[in-house]
Every structure is written in structure tokens, then in C-alpha cells.
C-alpha positions in Angstrom: 6.7 -6.5 -38.3 10.5 -7.9 -37.0 11.3 -7.9 -33.2 14.2 -5.3 -34.3 11.3 -2.9 -36.0 9.4 -3.2 -32.9 12.2 -2.2 -30.7 13.4 0.5 -32.6 9.8 2.1 -32.6 9.4 2.3 -28.6 12.4 4.1 -28.6 11.6 6.1 -30.8 8.3 6.9 -29.1 10.2 7.2 -25.9 12.7 9.8 -27.5 9.5 11.8 -28.5 7.9 11.7 -25.2 11.3 13.0 -23.8 11.3 15.9 -26.3 8.4 16.9 -25.4 9.2 18.2 -22.1 10.2 21.5 -21.2 14.2 21.7 -20.4 12.5 22.9 -15.9 10.3 19.2 -16.6 13.9 17.7 -17.6 15.9 18.9 -14.7 13.0 17.7 -12.1 12.4 14.2 -13.7 16.3 14.2 -13.8 16.8 15.0 -10.3 13.4 12.5 -9.1 15.6 9.7 -10.8 18.9 10.4 -9.3 17.1 10.1 -6.3 15.4 7.1 -6.2 18.5 5.7 -7.3 20.6 6.5 -4.3 17.5 5.7 -2.1 17.7 2.4 -3.7 21.5 2.1 -3.5 21.3 3.3 0.5 18.7 0.1 0.9 20.2 -2.6 -1.0 24.0 -2.2 -0.2 23.6 -2.1 3.6 21.0 -5.4 2.9 23.6 -6.9 0.6 25.9 -6.5 3.6 24.4 -7.9 6.1 23.2 -11.0 4.1 27.5 -11.6 2.9 28.8 -11.0 6.1 26.2 -13.2 8.2 28.3 -16.1 6.1 31.8 -15.0 6.6 33.9 -16.0 9.5 34.3 -13.5 12.2 37.6 -13.1 12.4 38.1 -12.8 8.6 35.2 -10.3 8.4 37.0 -8.0 11.5 40.8 -7.9 9.0 40.0 -8.4 5.8 36.0 -7.1 5.6 33.9 -8.6 2.9 35.3 -11.3 0.7 33.9 -13.5 -1.9 36.6 -16.6 -0.9 33.8 -19.4 -0.1 36.8 -20.8 2.0 35.9 -18.4 4.2 32.4 -18.4 4.9 30.7 -20.0 7.5 27.0 -21.1 8.5 27.9 -21.5 12.2 26.4 -18.3 13.3 22.5 -19.9 11.6 23.7 -23.1 13.1 24.1 -21.8 16.4 20.5 -19.7 16.3 18.3 -22.0 14.8 19.4 -24.8 17.1 18.4 -23.2 19.7 14.5 -24.0 20.8 13.9 -20.5 22.2 14.2 -19.3 18.8 10.8 -21.4 17.3 8.6 -20.5 20.6 9.8 -16.8 20.1 9.5 -17.2 16.1 5.6 -18.3 17.5 4.8 -15.5 19.6 5.9 -12.6 17.3 3.7 -14.1 14.8 0.6 -15.0 17.1 1.0 -11.6 18.9 1.2 -9.6 15.2 -1.5 -11.7 14.2 -3.7 -11.0 16.8 -2.8 -7.5 17.2 -3.0 -6.5 13.2 -6.7 -8.0 13.4 -7.8 -6.3 16.8 -6.2 -3.2 15.2 -7.4 -3.4 11.8 -10.9 -4.0 13.1 -11.0 -1.4 16.0 -9.2 1.6 13.1 -12.3 0.5 10.5 -15.0 0.7 13.2 -14.2 3.8 14.8 -13.2 5.7 11.1 -16.7 4.8 9.5 -18.7 7.4 12.1 -16.6 10.4 11.9 -16.6 10.1 8.0 -20.2 10.5 7.9 -21.4 13.7 7.7 -24.4 13.1 9.5 -23.1 11.6 12.2 -23.6 14.3 15.7 -20.7 14.8 17.7 -18.5 14.5 15.1 -16.3 16.8 15.9 -16.4 16.3 19.7 -15.1 12.8 18.7 -12.2 14.3 16.8 -11.1 16.4 18.6 -10.8 13.9 21.7 -8.9 11.5 19.3 -6.4 14.1 18.4 -6.0 15.5 22.2 -4.4 11.7 22.4 -2.3 12.0 19.4 0.0 14.8 21.9 -0.9 14.0 25.2 -0.3 10.4 27.2 -0.1 9.1 30.8 2.9 7.8 30.4 4.3 4.6 31.2 3.8 4.1 34.8 0.2 4.6 34.5 -0.3 2.2 31.7 1.8 -0.1 33.6 -0.6 0.2 36.6 -4.0 -0.1 34.7 -2.4 -2.8 32.8 -1.8 -4.5 36.2 -5.0 -3.7 37.8 -6.9 -5.3 34.7 -4.5 -8.5 35.7 -3.4 -8.5 31.8 0.7 -8.8 33.1 2.1 -11.5 31.7 -0.2 -12.2 29.2 -0.5 -11.6 25.4 -3.4 -9.2 26.0 -0.6 -6.9 28.2 1.0 -6.3 24.5 -1.9 -6.0 22.2 -4.3 -4.4 23.8 -2.0 -0.7 24.9 -1.6 0.3 21.1 -4.4 -1.7 19.7 -5.4 1.9 18.3 -4.0 4.4 16.2 -5.5 7.7 15.9 -3.2 8.3 13.3 -4.1 5.0 11.4 -8.1 5.9 12.3 -7.7 9.4 10.3 -6.1 7.8 7.4 -9.0 5.7 6.9 -11.6 8.2 7.6 -10.1 10.2 4.7 -10.5 7.2 2.5 -13.8 6.9 3.7 -14.8 10.0 2.9 -13.1 9.3 -1.1 -15.5 7.0 -1.9 -18.7 8.4 -4.2 -22.2 8.6 -2.1 -23.8 7.1 -5.2 -22.6 4.2 -3.5 -24.5 4.7 0.1 -27.4 6.3 -2.4 -27.6 3.0 -4.4 -27.4 1.1 -1.1 -30.4 3.1 0.2 -32.1 2.2 -2.4 -31.8 -1.3 -2.4 -33.1 -1.1 1.3 -29.8 -1.8 2.9 -29.1 -0.8 6.7 -26.0 0.0 8.0 -24.5 -3.4 8.8 -24.9 -4.1 5.3 -23.6 -1.5 3.7 -20.5 -1.4 5.9 -19.5 -5.0 5.4 -20.8 -6.1 2.4 -20.3 -3.3 0.5 -18.0 -0.2 1.7 -14.8 -3.3 3.3 -14.8 -5.0 -0.3 -13.9 -0.7 -1.8 -11.7 -0.6 0.7 -9.5 -4.0 0.1 -6.1 -1.3 -0.3 -6.2 0.6 2.4 -7.2 -2.3 4.8 -4.3 -3.9 3.5 -2.0 -0.8 4.4 -2.8 -0.6 7.9 -2.7 -4.5 8.1 0.8 -4.7 6.9 1.7 -1.4 8.8 0.8 -3.0 12.3 2.4 -6.4 11.5 5.2 -4.4 10.6 4.8 -2.4 14.4 4.0 -4.9 16.4 6.8 -7.5 14.9 9.6 -5.2 15.6 8.5 -3.8 19.0 9.9 -5.2 21.7 9.8 -2.7 24.3 6.1 -3.8 25.8 7.0 -7.6 26.1 10.1 -6.5 28.3 8.2 -4.0 30.4 5.0 -6.6 30.9 5.9 -10.2 30.1 8.6 -12.5 32.7 7.7 -15.7 31.6 10.5 -16.1 28.6 7.6 -18.9 27.3 5.7 -16.3 26.3 8.4 -14.2 24.5 8.3 -12.9 21.4 11.4 -13.1 18.6 13.2 -10.5 19.1 13.6 -10.4 22.9 14.8 -13.5 21.9 17.5 -13.0 20.3 18.6 -10.0 21.9 18.8 -12.4 25.4 21.1 -14.5 22.8 22.9 -11.6 21.7 24.0 -10.9 25.4 24.5 -14.2 26.3 27.6 -14.1 24.0 28.8 -10.7 24.8 32.1 -10.9 26.7 31.6 -10.0 30.1 33.4 -7.3 32.3 35.1 -10.6 34.2 36.9 -12.7 31.7 39.1 -10.8 31.4 41.3 -13.4 33.3 40.6 -16.0 30.1 41.5 -14.0 27.0 41.0 -16.5 24.5 37.3 -17.5 25.5 36.6 -13.4 25.8 38.0 -12.9 22.6 35.7 -16.3 21.0 33.1 -14.7 22.3 33.3 -11.4 21.0 33.8 -13.2 17.7 30.5 -15.1 17.8 28.7 -12.7 18.8 30.0 -10.7 16.2 28.8 -12.9 13.8 25.1 -13.9 15.2 24.2 -10.0 14.9 24.4 -10.4 11.3 22.5 -13.9 11.5 19.5 -12.4 14.2 19.0 -9.9 11.5 18.8 -11.7 8.7 16.1 -14.1 10.9 13.9 -11.8 12.2 13.6 -9.7 8.6 12.9 -12.5 6.9 8.9 -12.7 7.7 8.8 -9.2 6.7 10.1 -9.3 3.4 8.5 -12.4 2.4 5.5 -10.2 3.3 5.8 -7.3 0.9 5.7 -8.8 -2.5 2.0 -10.7 -1.5 0.7 -7.0 -0.5 2.4 -5.2 -2.8 -0.4 -5.3 -4.7 -2.9 -3.8 -3.6 -1.7 -0.1 -2.7 -1.9 -0.3 -6.7 -4.9 -0.9 -6.9 -7.8 1.4 -7.6 -9.9 2.7 -4.8 -13.1 1.8 -7.1 -12.5 -1.1 -8.5 -15.7 -2.8 -9.8 -17.8 -0.5 -7.6 -19.8 2.0 -10.0 -20.1 1.6 -13.5 -20.8 4.2 -16.1 
């Protein structure tokens, strides 16, 4: 069979599958494909605009907009940002905070969700109600700050990590995932004489790799993009994460109200701030763009891969 025959057969097969759908199904599928295409365009176009705009001279960007005349492109913004030593300190802090926060959060979430997923756990209803209440009622910023301050955690890494390490929403998702695992796993573990710790760490967790990857990615992204807690609790500039460092760089290059007398300096700083804005977006988003492809394979993997056979 030639390649032409193979391609022709595949095309005919696709057409035959499409003809099986009713008119309503075709309309629904077409609408779904259209929405997916619009979502893709809404995501890709702004990203491409930011990437290209970060290289264009600010005067050209303000007057003409996006241009592909490479003589108008410059790497001044990236040179200015990367040459800043505080950027690398903030980058290291952001990675450390995000990794530690992810590990603590995922471990606590998985441990809390397991007993609540067991039908024989006494007091399950009470703890579920207790957790649900915290989703609707919170102490607020001032009580939280007072607790963190009384514990001596202000201006430390743990002031950023511990207050938000546990998420009831993530715990609920993990609990639902546990409940979807067949009871045959537990019965087989009991027959082999496995206790609760052996079952949880050696049998259950390997099966839960997809949900662990999802929770880890969610928590890492949440901490990486977070800056408010760090702005409240961290006073030492050497402990600030990348988001606060980038914010300070943008503020330093914004024209101040007292600079009207020096119009040239004001215009230059305004142009530089416009250029730095796009470069900082690229730098802060780069680790997340690198992570997503490695975690994608876990999202599509089956829940019971290699668990129960026949």
C-alpha cells in the first residue's frame, strides 16, 4: 500500500465517522471547535504580542506599534533586568518558596484527605463541616498578621508558606480522587498483611500520581504568582521573591511627580518603564511555561495504571 492510498483511506474513514453524527451533533461539535479556536487565539495572540513588544524600541512601540523591522528591535530591557543582581536573588527566593510551599501543601492535603475518604472513619462528617466552614469564613488580614507575629515568623520564609499551605478545595479534590479508587486495592492489601502506612505510601500514592502532579502544579503556580503575603510579612529585601523585585524595578523606572522640570529624563524613564513591563512579564512567566509540558503527561494518564488486572 502506497502513502497516497493510506492517506486516502484515512480521509475516507474520517468522513465516514463524521457522516454518522446527527445534525445536532455536528452543530454542537462545530460550536465546540469554534470556541476552542477562539480560546486558543485569545491566549496565543497576547503572548506573541508581549514577546515581540519586549524587543521593540519603546519610541517605535508607542508611535507605530508592533513592527517586524529588526533594526527597530533592541535587547535593552532584558539587559537592564538581567544585570540587576536583585533579580537573581528574587528568582532564587521565588523558586525556594514555591518548591517548599508545594511540598508542604501537597503532603498536608494528601494526609488530610485520606481519612476523610474512608467510609469507616468516625467523625468524618464533623471534620468535613469544620473544613467547609473555613471556606466561607476567615479571620482576615489583621488577625492573621497578629498570629504570624506572635509566632515569631515575621520576616521569615515560613510567614509566606504556612498561612496558605492547606487548601480545603484541594483537599476535597484529593478526597474525591481517593473515593474513585476501587476497594479491591484495599482488600488485596489486607490479604497481604499491609497496614495503613504501607497501604498509603506504597500502594495508594503510586496510583495517585496524576492528582499529585495536578495539586503540585496548582500550588507551585499559586505561590510563584503570589506577592501580597511577601509584601506584608517580608521586610528584608534579600528575602523578597521575584514578583516583588520586578514590581520595585517597574516603580523605580516610573516618572515621578517631581520630575516635571526635567522633561527629557521623565520621557526617557517612561519609555524604559514601558519596555521593562513586557520584559519582566516574560522573565516571570518563563519557569511556568517550562514546567507545563513536563506535567502534561500526568494529566492524561489513567487513574488505575498498573493497579488492578483482570
